[in-house]
N, C-alpha and C positions, 0 to 999 in steps of 0.2 A: 575168317571173314573174307569173302571174295572181293575182287577189285571193284565191282559195282557197289558193294556195300561200303567199301572204303570211300568211294566218291560221295556217297550219301553222308557218311560221317563228316567228311570235309565240308560239305555244304551246310550241315546242320549243327556243327560243333559250336559251342558257346558256353558261357557261364564259367563256373569254377573248374579249372583244370582243362578247359577246352583247347588252349593253345598247345599244351604238351601232347594232347591226343592228336592234334592236327599234324604236328611234326612227325610223329610216329606213323600216322595213317598215310601221309603223302609219299613216304618212301617205303611203305610195306610192299611186298612182292607176292605174286601168285606163283603156282608151281613152275610156270615157264619163265619166271624171273621178271615178269612185266610189272612195273609200278603203275599207279593210276595215271601218271603222265604219258606212259606208252599207250594206254587205252584211250585217253582223250585225244592223243595225236592220231591214232588209227581211225577214230570216229570223226575226226575233223571238227572237234568241238573246241574252238579257239578260246571261248570264255572260260571253259573248265580248265584248259591248259594254262591259261593266264592266272587263274585263281590258284592253281597248284603251285606255279612258280612263285607267286606272292607268298605262299606258305612254305617256302624253302624246299620244294621238290628238287631233287638232284637232276639237272638237265643232261648230264653225261652218264647217268646210270644205264648199264647194259643188261639186256635180258640174256637168257641162256645161249642165244645165237650170236650174242655180241652186238645186237642192235640197240641204238639209243632211240629216244622218242623222235628225234629228227629223221633217223633212218626209217622208222615206222611210218611217219607222216609222208615222207617222200614215196615210199612204197605204196601207200594208200592212194596217193595222187596219181601214180602211174597206172594202178589198177583201174581207177575211175576213168582215166583217159582212154584206156584200151577198150572199156565197155562202150564208150561213145563212138568208137570207130565202126 
């Protein structure tokens, strides 16, 4: 399942066994080592990032480059600022 699919699972999980599925999904990784929190941070989707944290997403998880979600978020903000110049 791709990271976008994981985000959909997180949003739609419920019912029997839903919580266990959430914990697994929020910390699942794509081939680049990015968890859904990395993707939400890069996209600047604060409500998704907040929902992921509420569901125990690991804030200090690193991708294959060693970047955490905070690094990814900061990098996305820099890229947006450069585009405006």
